SEGUZA-993368 format. One record per residue: residue in one letter; x, y, z of N, C-alpha, C, O in turn; chain. Coordinates in nm, 2 decimals. Layout:
BEGIN
+------+--------+--------+--------+--------+--------+--------+--------+--------+--------+--------+--------+--------+-------+
: resn :    n.u :    n.v :    n.w :   ca.u :   ca.v :   ca.w :    c.u :    c.v :    c.w :    o.u :    o.v :    o.w : chain :
+------+--------+--------+--------+--------+--------+--------+--------+--------+--------+--------+--------+--------+-------+
:    A :      X :      Y :      Z :      X :      Y :      Z :      X :      Y :      Z :      X :      Y :      Z :     A :
...
+------+--------+--------+--------+--------+--------+--------+--------+--------+--------+--------+--------+--------+-------+
This chain:
BEGIN
+------+--------+--------+--------+--------+--------+--------+--------+--------+--------+--------+--------+--------+-------+
: resn :    n.u :    n.v :    n.w :   ca.u :   ca.v :   ca.w :    c.u :    c.v :    c.w :    o.u :    o.v :    o.w : chain :
+------+--------+--------+--------+--------+--------+--------+--------+--------+--------+--------+--------+--------+-------+
:    M :   3.70 :  -1.04 :   0.40 :   3.77 :  -0.92 :   0.43 :   3.89 :  -0.93 :   0.51 :   3.99 :  -0.87 :   0.49 :     A :
:    E :   3.87 :  -1.03 :   0.62 :   3.99 :  -1.02 :   0.70 :   4.10 :  -1.08 :   0.67 :   4.19 :  -1.09 :   0.76 :     A :
:    T :   4.11 :  -1.15 :   0.53 :   4.24 :  -1.21 :   0.51 :   4.29 :  -1.14 :   0.39 :   4.39 :  -1.19 :   0.32 :     A :
:    L :   4.23 :  -1.02 :   0.36 :   4.32 :  -0.93 :   0.26 :   4.42 :  -0.87 :   0.33 :   4.42 :  -0.82 :   0.44 :     A :
:    P :   4.52 :  -0.86 :   0.23 :   4.63 :  -0.78 :   0.27 :   4.59 :  -0.64 :   0.35 :   4.48 :  -0.59 :   0.32 :     A :
:    T :   4.68 :  -0.58 :   0.44 :   4.65 :  -0.44 :   0.45 :   4.70 :  -0.35 :   0.35 :   4.65 :  -0.25 :   0.34 :     A :
:    Q :   4.78 :  -0.38 :   0.28 :   4.86 :  -0.31 :   0.17 :   4.81 :  -0.33 :   0.06 :   4.82 :  -0.45 :   0.01 :     A :
:    A :   4.73 :  -0.24 :   0.00 :   4.67 :  -0.26 :  -0.16 :   4.77 :  -0.26 :  -0.26 :   4.85 :  -0.17 :  -0.29 :     A :
:    A :   4.74 :  -0.39 :  -0.33 :   4.83 :  -0.40 :  -0.46 :   4.78 :  -0.29 :  -0.57 :   4.66 :  -0.24 :  -0.58 :     A :
:    A :   4.88 :  -0.26 :  -0.66 :   4.88 :  -0.15 :  -0.77 :   4.78 :  -0.22 :  -0.88 :   4.74 :  -0.14 :  -0.96 :     A :
:    D :   4.73 :  -0.35 :  -0.88 :   4.66 :  -0.41 :  -0.99 :   4.55 :  -0.47 :  -0.93 :   4.52 :  -0.59 :  -0.97 :     A :
:    D :   4.48 :  -0.41 :  -0.82 :   4.34 :  -0.47 :  -0.78 :   4.23 :  -0.48 :  -0.85 :   4.19 :  -0.40 :  -0.93 :     A :
:    V :   4.16 :  -0.60 :  -0.83 :   4.08 :  -0.63 :  -0.91 :   3.94 :  -0.66 :  -0.79 :   3.95 :  -0.70 :  -0.68 :     A :
:    T :   3.82 :  -0.63 :  -0.86 :   3.73 :  -0.65 :  -0.76 :   3.62 :  -0.76 :  -0.81 :   3.60 :  -0.76 :  -0.94 :     A :
:    L :   3.55 :  -0.85 :  -0.73 :   3.47 :  -0.92 :  -0.78 :   3.34 :  -0.91 :  -0.72 :   3.34 :  -0.93 :  -0.60 :     A :
:    L :   3.20 :  -0.87 :  -0.80 :   3.10 :  -0.88 :  -0.74 :   3.03 :  -0.99 :  -0.75 :   3.03 :  -1.03 :  -0.86 :     A :
:    L :   2.96 :  -1.06 :  -0.67 :   2.86 :  -1.19 :  -0.66 :   2.75 :  -1.12 :  -0.63 :   2.73 :  -1.03 :  -0.55 :     A :
:    A :   2.66 :  -1.19 :  -0.73 :   2.51 :  -1.15 :  -0.70 :   2.40 :  -1.26 :  -0.74 :   2.41 :  -1.33 :  -0.84 :     A :
:    R :   2.32 :  -1.28 :  -0.64 :   2.21 :  -1.40 :  -0.68 :   2.08 :  -1.35 :  -0.76 :   2.00 :  -1.27 :  -0.71 :     A :
:    T :   2.07 :  -1.39 :  -0.87 :   1.96 :  -1.34 :  -0.93 :   1.84 :  -1.44 :  -0.92 :   1.87 :  -1.55 :  -0.87 :     A :
:    R :   1.74 :  -1.42 :  -0.95 :   1.64 :  -1.52 :  -0.93 :   1.51 :  -1.45 :  -1.04 :   1.47 :  -1.34 :  -1.04 :     A :
:    A :   1.47 :  -1.56 :  -1.13 :   1.37 :  -1.48 :  -1.25 :   1.24 :  -1.45 :  -1.18 :   1.18 :  -1.50 :  -1.09 :     A :
:    L :   1.23 :  -1.37 :  -1.23 :   1.04 :  -1.33 :  -1.18 :   0.94 :  -1.39 :  -1.25 :   0.95 :  -1.41 :  -1.38 :     A :
:    Q :   0.83 :  -1.44 :  -1.19 :   0.73 :  -1.49 :  -1.27 :   0.64 :  -1.39 :  -1.34 :   0.61 :  -1.28 :  -1.29 :     A :
:    P :   0.60 :  -1.45 :  -1.47 :   0.54 :  -1.36 :  -1.55 :   0.41 :  -1.29 :  -1.50 :   0.37 :  -1.19 :  -1.56 :     A :
:    A :   0.35 :  -1.33 :  -1.39 :   0.26 :  -1.25 :  -1.32 :   0.33 :  -1.14 :  -1.23 :   0.26 :  -1.06 :  -1.19 :     A :
:    Q :   0.46 :  -1.12 :  -1.20 :   0.49 :  -1.01 :  -1.16 :   0.54 :  -0.90 :  -1.23 :   0.59 :  -0.80 :  -1.18 :     A :
:    V :   0.52 :  -0.93 :  -1.36 :   0.57 :  -0.81 :  -1.46 :   0.46 :  -0.77 :  -1.55 :   0.39 :  -0.86 :  -1.60 :     A :
:    A :   0.42 :  -0.66 :  -1.58 :   0.34 :  -0.59 :  -1.67 :   0.42 :  -0.50 :  -1.76 :   0.51 :  -0.43 :  -1.70 :     A :
:    S :   0.41 :  -0.48 :  -1.90 :   0.48 :  -0.41 :  -1.97 :   0.42 :  -0.37 :  -2.10 :   0.37 :  -0.45 :  -2.17 :     A :
:    W :   0.43 :  -0.25 :  -2.13 :   0.36 :  -0.18 :  -2.26 :   0.44 :  -0.12 :  -2.36 :   0.51 :  -0.03 :  -2.32 :     A :
:    D :   0.43 :  -0.14 :  -2.47 :   0.50 :  -0.07 :  -2.57 :   0.41 :   0.06 :  -2.58 :   0.29 :   0.04 :  -2.60 :     A :
:    L :   0.46 :   0.19 :  -2.58 :   0.40 :   0.34 :  -2.59 :   0.44 :   0.41 :  -2.72 :   0.56 :   0.43 :  -2.74 :     A :
:    P :   0.36 :   0.44 :  -2.79 :   0.41 :   0.52 :  -2.92 :   0.46 :   0.64 :  -2.87 :   0.43 :   0.66 :  -2.75 :     A :
:    N :   0.53 :   0.73 :  -2.93 :   0.60 :   0.85 :  -2.90 :   0.49 :   0.97 :  -2.92 :   0.49 :   1.04 :  -3.02 :     A :
:    E :   0.40 :   0.97 :  -2.84 :   0.29 :   1.07 :  -2.89 :   0.25 :   1.13 :  -2.73 :   0.23 :   1.05 :  -2.64 :     A :
:    L :   0.23 :   1.26 :  -2.71 :   0.16 :   1.29 :  -2.57 :   0.03 :   1.25 :  -2.53 :   0.00 :   1.25 :  -2.41 :     A :
:    V :  -0.04 :   1.22 :  -2.64 :  -0.19 :   1.17 :  -2.60 :  -0.17 :   1.01 :  -2.55 :  -0.28 :   0.96 :  -2.52 :     A :
:    T :  -0.05 :   0.94 :  -2.54 :  -0.01 :   0.81 :  -2.48 :  -0.03 :   0.83 :  -2.33 :  -0.09 :   0.74 :  -2.27 :     A :
:    V :   0.01 :   0.96 :  -2.26 :   0.01 :   0.96 :  -2.14 :  -0.10 :   0.93 :  -2.06 :  -0.08 :   0.87 :  -1.96 :     A :
:    P :  -0.22 :   0.96 :  -2.08 :  -0.34 :   0.92 :  -2.01 :  -0.35 :   0.75 :  -2.04 :  -0.40 :   0.67 :  -1.96 :     A :
:    T :  -0.32 :   0.72 :  -2.14 :  -0.36 :   0.55 :  -2.15 :  -0.23 :   0.49 :  -2.08 :  -0.25 :   0.39 :  -2.02 :     A :
:    A :  -0.12 :   0.54 :  -2.07 :  -0.02 :   0.48 :  -1.97 :  -0.06 :   0.49 :  -1.83 :  -0.03 :   0.39 :  -1.76 :     A :
:    R :  -0.11 :   0.59 :  -1.79 :  -0.15 :   0.58 :  -1.64 :  -0.27 :   0.51 :  -1.62 :  -0.29 :   0.46 :  -1.51 :     A :
:    H :  -0.35 :   0.49 :  -1.72 :  -0.49 :   0.37 :  -1.72 :  -0.42 :   0.24 :  -1.68 :  -0.44 :   0.19 :  -1.58 :     A :
:    L :  -0.34 :   0.19 :  -1.79 :  -0.27 :   0.07 :  -1.79 :  -0.21 :   0.04 :  -1.66 :  -0.21 :  -0.08 :  -1.61 :     A :
:    A :  -0.14 :   0.14 :  -1.60 :  -0.05 :   0.11 :  -1.47 :  -0.17 :   0.09 :  -1.39 :  -0.18 :  -0.02 :  -1.34 :     A :
:    A :  -0.28 :   0.20 :  -1.35 :  -0.36 :   0.17 :  -1.24 :  -0.43 :   0.07 :  -1.25 :  -0.46 :   0.01 :  -1.14 :     A :
:    R :  -0.49 :   0.00 :  -1.37 :  -0.55 :  -0.12 :  -1.41 :  -0.47 :  -0.25 :  -1.35 :  -0.54 :  -0.35 :  -1.31 :     A :
:    Q :  -0.35 :  -0.26 :  -1.34 :  -0.24 :  -0.35 :  -1.34 :  -0.24 :  -0.34 :  -1.19 :  -0.24 :  -0.45 :  -1.12 :     A :
:    L :  -0.24 :  -0.22 :  -1.11 :  -0.21 :  -0.22 :  -0.97 :  -0.35 :  -0.29 :  -0.89 :  -0.35 :  -0.35 :  -0.78 :     A :
:    R :  -0.45 :  -0.27 :  -0.97 :  -0.56 :  -0.30 :  -0.92 :  -0.60 :  -0.44 :  -0.91 :  -0.66 :  -0.49 :  -0.82 :     A :
:    E :  -0.55 :  -0.50 :  -1.05 :  -0.52 :  -0.63 :  -1.05 :  -0.45 :  -0.71 :  -0.94 :  -0.49 :  -0.81 :  -0.89 :     A :
:    W :  -0.35 :  -0.65 :  -0.92 :  -0.25 :  -0.73 :  -0.83 :  -0.27 :  -0.68 :  -0.66 :  -0.20 :  -0.72 :  -0.57 :     A :
:    G :  -0.38 :  -0.62 :  -0.65 :  -0.45 :  -0.58 :  -0.53 :  -0.36 :  -0.45 :  -0.45 :  -0.35 :  -0.44 :  -0.33 :     A :
:    L :  -0.30 :  -0.37 :  -0.53 :  -0.21 :  -0.25 :  -0.48 :  -0.29 :  -0.12 :  -0.50 :  -0.23 :  -0.03 :  -0.55 :     A :
:    E :  -0.40 :  -0.11 :  -0.46 :  -0.47 :   0.01 :  -0.47 :  -0.42 :   0.12 :  -0.39 :  -0.44 :   0.23 :  -0.45 :     A :
:    P :  -0.35 :   0.13 :  -0.28 :  -0.31 :   0.22 :  -0.22 :  -0.20 :   0.29 :  -0.30 :  -0.18 :   0.40 :  -0.27 :     A :
:    L :  -0.15 :   0.24 :  -0.37 :  -0.05 :   0.26 :  -0.47 :  -0.08 :   0.35 :  -0.62 :   0.00 :   0.41 :  -0.68 :     A :
:    V :  -0.19 :   0.34 :  -0.64 :  -0.26 :   0.38 :  -0.75 :  -0.20 :   0.55 :  -0.79 :  -0.12 :   0.59 :  -0.88 :     A :
:    T :  -0.26 :   0.62 :  -0.68 :  -0.24 :   0.77 :  -0.72 :  -0.09 :   0.80 :  -0.74 :  -0.06 :   0.84 :  -0.85 :     A :
:    P :   0.01 :   0.78 :  -0.63 :   0.15 :   0.80 :  -0.66 :   0.20 :   0.75 :  -0.79 :   0.27 :   0.81 :  -0.87 :     A :
:    V :   0.15 :   0.61 :  -0.82 :   0.21 :   0.55 :  -0.95 :   0.18 :   0.62 :  -1.08 :   0.25 :   0.64 :  -1.17 :     A :
:    E :   0.05 :   0.65 :  -1.06 :  -0.02 :   0.74 :  -1.17 :   0.06 :   0.85 :  -1.19 :   0.08 :   0.88 :  -1.31 :     A :
:    S :   0.10 :   0.93 :  -1.10 :   0.17 :   1.03 :  -1.12 :   0.32 :   1.00 :  -1.16 :   0.38 :   1.08 :  -1.24 :     A :
:    I :   0.36 :   0.92 :  -1.12 :   0.50 :   0.87 :  -1.14 :   0.51 :   0.86 :  -1.30 :   0.58 :   0.92 :  -1.38 :     A :
:    V :   0.41 :   0.75 :  -1.33 :   0.41 :   0.70 :  -1.46 :   0.40 :   0.85 :  -1.56 :   0.45 :   0.86 :  -1.66 :     A :
:    S :   0.32 :   0.93 :  -1.51 :   0.27 :   1.05 :  -1.60 :   0.39 :   1.14 :  -1.62 :   0.41 :   1.21 :  -1.72 :     A :
:    E :   0.48 :   1.13 :  -1.54 :   0.59 :   1.23 :  -1.53 :   0.71 :   1.14 :  -1.63 :   0.77 :   1.19 :  -1.73 :     A :
:    L :   0.72 :   1.01 :  -1.58 :   0.85 :   0.94 :  -1.69 :   0.80 :   0.93 :  -1.83 :   0.88 :   0.94 :  -1.92 :     A :
:    V :   0.67 :   0.89 :  -1.85 :   0.63 :   0.89 :  -1.99 :   0.62 :   1.00 :  -2.07 :   0.61 :   0.99 :  -2.19 :     A :
:    T :   0.62 :   1.13 :  -2.00 :   0.60 :   1.26 :  -2.07 :   0.75 :   1.26 :  -2.11 :   0.79 :   1.25 :  -2.22 :     A :
:    N :   0.85 :   1.27 :  -2.01 :   0.99 :   1.29 :  -2.03 :   1.04 :   1.19 :  -2.14 :   1.13 :   1.24 :  -2.21 :     A :
:    A :   1.01 :   1.06 :  -2.17 :   1.04 :   0.98 :  -2.23 :   1.01 :   1.04 :  -2.39 :   1.10 :   1.06 :  -2.48 :     A :
:    I :   0.86 :   1.05 :  -2.39 :   0.80 :   1.12 :  -2.54 :   0.88 :   1.26 :  -2.57 :   0.91 :   1.29 :  -2.68 :     A :
:    R :   0.91 :   1.35 :  -2.46 :   0.97 :   1.47 :  -2.52 :   1.10 :   1.45 :  -2.53 :   1.16 :   1.54 :  -2.59 :     A :
:    H :   1.18 :   1.33 :  -2.48 :   1.33 :   1.37 :  -2.50 :   1.38 :   1.25 :  -2.58 :   1.50 :   1.25 :  -2.62 :     A :
:    G :   1.30 :   1.14 :  -2.60 :   1.32 :   1.05 :  -2.70 :   1.27 :   1.07 :  -2.86 :   1.18 :   1.16 :  -2.89 :     A :
:    D :   1.31 :   0.99 :  -2.92 :   1.25 :   0.99 :  -3.07 :   1.18 :   0.86 :  -3.13 :   1.17 :   0.85 :  -3.25 :     A :
:    G :   1.15 :   0.77 :  -3.05 :   1.12 :   0.66 :  -3.07 :   1.01 :   0.61 :  -2.98 :   0.95 :   0.70 :  -2.91 :     A :
:    P :   0.97 :   0.48 :  -2.98 :   0.86 :   0.43 :  -2.88 :   0.92 :   0.44 :  -2.74 :   1.04 :   0.48 :  -2.73 :     A :
:    S :   0.85 :   0.42 :  -2.65 :   0.90 :   0.39 :  -2.52 :   0.83 :   0.27 :  -2.46 :   0.73 :   0.23 :  -2.51 :     A :
:    R :   0.88 :   0.20 :  -2.35 :   0.81 :   0.11 :  -2.30 :   0.78 :   0.13 :  -2.14 :   0.87 :   0.18 :  -2.07 :     A :
:    L :   0.69 :   0.10 :  -2.10 :   0.65 :   0.10 :  -1.94 :   0.64 :  -0.01 :  -1.89 :   0.57 :  -0.09 :  -1.94 :     A :
:    R :   0.70 :  -0.05 :  -1.78 :   0.72 :  -0.17 :  -1.72 :   0.69 :  -0.15 :  -1.58 :   0.75 :  -0.07 :  -1.51 :     A :
:    L :   0.58 :  -0.25 :  -1.51 :   0.58 :  -0.23 :  -1.37 :   0.62 :  -0.40 :  -1.33 :   0.59 :  -0.51 :  -1.38 :     A :
:    I :   0.68 :  -0.37 :  -1.21 :   0.73 :  -0.50 :  -1.16 :   0.72 :  -0.51 :  -1.02 :   0.78 :  -0.44 :  -0.95 :     A :
:    Q :   0.64 :  -0.61 :  -0.98 :   0.62 :  -0.64 :  -0.81 :   0.70 :  -0.75 :  -0.76 :   0.69 :  -0.87 :  -0.79 :     A :
:    H :   0.78 :  -0.70 :  -0.69 :   0.89 :  -0.82 :  -0.61 :   0.89 :  -0.77 :  -0.48 :   0.78 :  -0.78 :  -0.42 :     A :
:    R :   0.97 :  -0.72 :  -0.43 :   1.00 :  -0.69 :  -0.29 :   0.95 :  -0.55 :  -0.28 :   0.89 :  -0.52 :  -0.17 :     A :
:    A :   0.97 :  -0.46 :  -0.38 :   0.90 :  -0.34 :  -0.40 :   0.83 :  -0.35 :  -0.53 :   0.82 :  -0.45 :  -0.60 :     A :
:    L :   0.75 :  -0.21 :  -0.56 :   0.70 :  -0.22 :  -0.68 :   0.79 :  -0.11 :  -0.76 :   0.81 :   0.01 :  -0.72 :     A :
:    T :   0.84 :  -0.16 :  -0.86 :   0.91 :  -0.07 :  -0.97 :   0.85 :  -0.04 :  -1.09 :   0.77 :  -0.12 :  -1.14 :     A :
:    C :   0.88 :   0.07 :  -1.12 :   0.79 :   0.14 :  -1.23 :   0.92 :   0.17 :  -1.33 :   1.02 :   0.24 :  -1.29 :     A :
:    E :   0.91 :   0.13 :  -1.45 :   1.05 :   0.16 :  -1.54 :   0.98 :   0.22 :  -1.66 :   0.87 :   0.18 :  -1.70 :     A :
:    V :   1.04 :   0.31 :  -1.71 :   1.02 :   0.36 :  -1.85 :   1.13 :   0.36 :  -1.94 :   1.22 :   0.45 :  -1.92 :     A :
:    S :   1.15 :   0.29 :  -2.02 :   1.29 :   0.31 :  -2.13 :   1.23 :   0.37 :  -2.25 :   1.12 :   0.35 :  -2.29 :     A :
:    D :   1.35 :   0.47 :  -2.30 :   1.32 :   0.55 :  -2.42 :   1.45 :   0.53 :  -2.52 :   1.53 :   0.44 :  -2.51 :     A :
:    T :   1.45 :   0.62 :  -2.61 :   1.55 :   0.59 :  -2.72 :   1.69 :   0.71 :  -2.70 :   1.79 :   0.73 :  -2.75 :     A :
:    S :   1.62 :   0.78 :  -2.59 :   1.72 :   0.90 :  -2.57 :   1.87 :   0.85 :  -2.50 :   1.87 :   0.75 :  -2.42 :     A :
:    T :   1.98 :   0.90 :  -2.52 :   2.10 :   0.83 :  -2.43 :   2.13 :   0.96 :  -2.32 :   2.22 :   0.94 :  -2.23 :     A :
:    G :   2.07 :   1.08 :  -2.33 :   2.07 :   1.17 :  -2.23 :   2.01 :   1.13 :  -2.09 :   1.89 :   1.11 :  -2.08 :     A :
:    Q :   2.08 :   1.11 :  -1.98 :   2.05 :   1.07 :  -1.85 :   1.99 :   1.21 :  -1.78 :   2.03 :   1.32 :  -1.78 :     A :
:    P :   1.86 :   1.15 :  -1.71 :   1.81 :   1.27 :  -1.64 :   1.87 :   1.35 :  -1.55 :   1.97 :   1.31 :  -1.50 :     A :
:    R :   1.81 :   1.47 :  -1.51 :   1.91 :   1.54 :  -1.39 :   1.79 :   1.62 :  -1.33 :   1.72 :   1.70 :  -1.38 :     A :
:    P :   1.78 :   1.57 :  -1.20 :   1.68 :   1.65 :  -1.13 :   1.74 :   1.78 :  -1.11 :   1.86 :   1.80 :  -1.11 :     A :
:    R :   1.63 :   1.88 :  -1.08 :   1.65 :   2.01 :  -1.05 :   1.55 :   2.05 :  -0.93 :   1.44 :   1.99 :  -0.92 :     A :
:    H :   1.58 :   2.13 :  -0.87 :   1.48 :   2.19 :  -0.75 :   1.41 :   2.30 :  -0.83 :   1.46 :   2.40 :  -0.85 :     A :
:    P :   1.30 :   2.28 :  -0.88 :   1.24 :   2.38 :  -0.98 :   1.21 :   2.51 :  -0.90 :   1.17 :   2.50 :  -0.78 :     A :
:    R :   1.23 :   2.61 :  -0.96 :   1.17 :   2.76 :  -0.91 :   1.01 :   2.77 :  -0.94 :   0.97 :   2.69 :  -1.03 :     A :
:    T :   0.92 :   2.86 :  -0.89 :   0.82 :   2.88 :  -0.88 :   0.75 :   2.88 :  -1.03 :   0.65 :   2.82 :  -1.05 :     A :
:    L :   0.81 :   2.93 :  -1.12 :   0.75 :   2.96 :  -1.24 :   0.84 :   2.87 :  -1.35 :   0.85 :   2.90 :  -1.47 :     A :
:    D :   0.90 :   2.77 :  -1.30 :   1.01 :   2.69 :  -1.39 :   0.93 :   2.57 :  -1.43 :   0.88 :   2.50 :  -1.35 :     A :
:    E :   0.92 :   2.54 :  -1.55 :   0.86 :   2.42 :  -1.61 :   0.95 :   2.32 :  -1.60 :   0.92 :   2.20 :  -1.56 :     A :
:    H :   1.04 :   2.34 :  -1.62 :   1.17 :   2.25 :  -1.63 :   1.23 :   2.17 :  -1.50 :   1.27 :   2.24 :  -1.40 :     A :
:    G :   1.22 :   2.04 :  -1.50 :   1.29 :   1.98 :  -1.36 :   1.14 :   1.93 :  -1.27 :   1.14 :   1.84 :  -1.19 :     A :
:    R :   1.05 :   1.99 :  -1.31 :   0.96 :   1.96 :  -1.17 :   0.91 :   1.83 :  -1.18 :   0.88 :   1.78 :  -1.07 :     A :
:    G :   0.91 :   1.74 :  -1.32 :   0.88 :   1.61 :  -1.33 :   0.96 :   1.51 :  -1.23 :   0.90 :   1.44 :  -1.15 :     A :
:    L :   1.09 :   1.52 :  -1.24 :   1.19 :   1.45 :  -1.18 :   1.19 :   1.48 :  -1.01 :   1.21 :   1.39 :  -0.93 :     A :
:    Y :   1.16 :   1.61 :  -0.99 :   1.15 :   1.61 :  -0.85 :   1.04 :   1.58 :  -0.78 :   1.04 :   1.55 :  -0.66 :     A :
:    L :   0.92 :   1.58 :  -0.87 :   0.82 :   1.49 :  -0.83 :   0.83 :   1.34 :  -0.79 :   0.79 :   1.29 :  -0.69 :     A :
:    V :   0.90 :   1.30 :  -0.90 :   0.91 :   1.14 :  -0.91 :   0.99 :   1.13 :  -0.76 :   0.94 :   1.06 :  -0.68 :     A :
:    A :   1.11 :   1.19 :  -0.74 :   1.18 :   1.17 :  -0.65 :   1.12 :   1.17 :  -0.52 :   1.15 :   1.10 :  -0.42 :     A :
:    R :   1.01 :   1.29 :  -0.50 :   0.96 :   1.30 :  -0.37 :   0.84 :   1.18 :  -0.35 :   0.79 :   1.16 :  -0.24 :     A :
:    L :   0.80 :   1.12 :  -0.47 :   0.70 :   1.03 :  -0.45 :   0.73 :   0.88 :  -0.41 :   0.66 :   0.79 :  -0.36 :     A :
:    S :   0.88 :   0.87 :  -0.46 :   0.94 :   0.74 :  -0.47 :   1.03 :   0.71 :  -0.33 :   1.08 :   0.79 :  -0.26 :     A :
:    R :   1.02 :   0.59 :  -0.31 :   1.14 :   0.57 :  -0.20 :   1.27 :   0.58 :  -0.27 :   1.37 :   0.61 :  -0.20 :     A :
:    R :   1.29 :   0.56 :  -0.36 :   1.43 :   0.60 :  -0.45 :   1.39 :   0.57 :  -0.60 :   1.29 :   0.50 :  -0.63 :     A :
:    W :   1.50 :   0.64 :  -0.70 :   1.47 :   0.64 :  -0.81 :   1.62 :   0.64 :  -0.88 :   1.72 :   0.66 :  -0.81 :     A :
:    G :   1.63 :   0.60 :  -1.02 :   1.76 :   0.60 :  -1.08 :   1.74 :   0.61 :  -1.22 :   1.62 :   0.62 :  -1.26 :     A :
:    S :   1.85 :   0.60 :  -1.31 :   1.81 :   0.56 :  -1.46 :   1.97 :   0.50 :  -1.46 :   2.07 :   0.51 :  -1.38 :     A :
:    R :   1.94 :   0.41 :  -1.59 :   2.07 :   0.36 :  -1.63 :   2.06 :   0.33 :  -1.78 :   1.96 :   0.31 :  -1.84 :     A :
:    S :   2.18 :   0.31 :  -1.83 :   2.21 :   0.33 :  -1.99 :   2.14 :   0.16 :  -2.05 :   2.13 :   0.06 :  -1.99 :     A :
:    A :   2.12 :   0.18 :  -2.16 :   2.05 :   0.04 :  -2.24 :   2.10 :   0.07 :  -2.37 :   2.14 :   0.18 :  -2.41 :     A :
:    A :   2.10 :  -0.05 :  -2.44 :   2.16 :  -0.08 :  -2.57 :   2.11 :   0.04 :  -2.66 :   2.18 :   0.10 :  -2.74 :     A :
:    D :   1.97 :   0.04 :  -2.65 :   1.91 :   0.18 :  -2.73 :   1.85 :   0.25 :  -2.69 :   1.74 :   0.28 :  -2.74 :     A :
:    G :   1.91 :   0.34 :  -2.57 :   1.87 :   0.43 :  -2.49 :   1.90 :   0.43 :  -2.33 :   2.00 :   0.41 :  -2.27 :     A :
:    K :   1.79 :   0.45 :  -2.28 :   1.79 :   0.45 :  -2.13 :   1.67 :   0.40 :  -2.04 :   1.56 :   0.39 :  -2.09 :     A :
:    V :   1.69 :   0.37 :  -1.92 :   1.56 :   0.33 :  -1.88 :   1.56 :   0.40 :  -1.73 :   1.64 :   0.37 :  -1.64 :     A :
:    V :   1.46 :   0.49 :  -1.71 :   1.45 :   0.55 :  -1.57 :   1.35 :   0.47 :  -1.49 :   1.24 :   0.45 :  -1.55 :     A :
:    W :   1.36 :   0.44 :  -1.37 :   1.28 :   0.38 :  -1.27 :   1.26 :   0.44 :  -1.14 :   1.34 :   0.52 :  -1.09 :     A :
:    A :   1.16 :   0.40 :  -1.10 :   1.13 :   0.45 :  -0.98 :   1.08 :   0.33 :  -0.87 :   1.04 :   0.22 :  -0.92 :     A :
:    E :   1.08 :   0.34 :  -0.75 :   1.05 :   0.22 :  -0.66 :   0.94 :   0.28 :  -0.55 :   0.94 :   0.39 :  -0.50 :     A :
:    Q :   0.85 :   0.20 :  -0.52 :   0.74 :   0.25 :  -0.40 :   0.76 :   0.09 :  -0.33 :   0.77 :  -0.02 :  -0.38 :     A :
:    D :   0.76 :   0.14 :  -0.20 :   0.72 :   0.04 :  -0.09 :   0.61 :  -0.04 :  -0.11 :   0.51 :   0.03 :  -0.12 :     A :
:    L :   0.59 :  -0.16 :  -0.11 :   0.46 :  -0.23 :  -0.13 :   0.37 :  -0.21 :   0.02 :   0.42 :  -0.21 :   0.13 :     A :
:    P :   0.25 :  -0.21 :  -0.01 :   0.15 :  -0.21 :   0.12 :   0.17 :  -0.33 :   0.21 :   0.18 :  -0.44 :   0.16 :     A :
:    S :   0.18 :  -0.31 :   0.33 :   0.21 :  -0.44 :   0.41 :   0.12 :  -0.56 :   0.39 :   0.15 :  -0.68 :   0.40 :     A :
:    T :   0.00 :  -0.50 :   0.36 :  -0.10 :  -0.61 :   0.36 :  -0.10 :  -0.69 :   0.21 :  -0.17 :  -0.79 :   0.20 :     A :
:    A :  -0.03 :  -0.63 :   0.12 :   0.01 :  -0.72 :   0.01 :   0.12 :  -0.80 :  -0.01 :   0.24 :  -0.76 :   0.00 :     A :
:    G :   0.10 :  -0.91 :  -0.03 :   0.20 :  -1.00 :  -0.04 :   0.30 :  -1.01 :  -0.20 :   0.25 :  -1.06 :  -0.30 :     A :
:    A :   0.41 :  -0.97 :  -0.19 :   0.47 :  -0.98 :  -0.34 :   0.49 :  -1.13 :  -0.37 :   0.52 :  -1.22 :  -0.28 :     A :
:    L :   0.47 :  -1.15 :  -0.49 :   0.50 :  -1.28 :  -0.55 :   0.65 :  -1.33 :  -0.55 :   0.68 :  -1.44 :  -0.60 :     A :
+------+--------+--------+--------+--------+--------+--------+--------+--------+--------+--------+--------+--------+-------+
């Protein structure tokens, strides 16, 4: 940065460098889910079981709520199967992908408002969350801090 000219050129280019590292198979759990609301309890159960296998019991309750909201939204707004993925690295990431291209918009729900509560809850339970476009739809993700006693792989 110190060697860059102080006057910006009209045709600036930005180069982004990132170091990537492959995750071990034991750090990722993934499930394909049918586009049916009866799948939501199954998704919660799968996530809870995986967290217990990883020794992350303190995260079970908040992650079950996050999974419930994200899978419900995927089923309501997508028209095909969805995928739930948990990734344990420096944080626990919960991802739900679906076939809808519409990006989620959080809203502060009113007392009797049923729309927008899910993402508001996800935002409150997560350290951070977001969404990204994918070739066949989108992925909505939420991160949780790992308990200090759990060693990320």
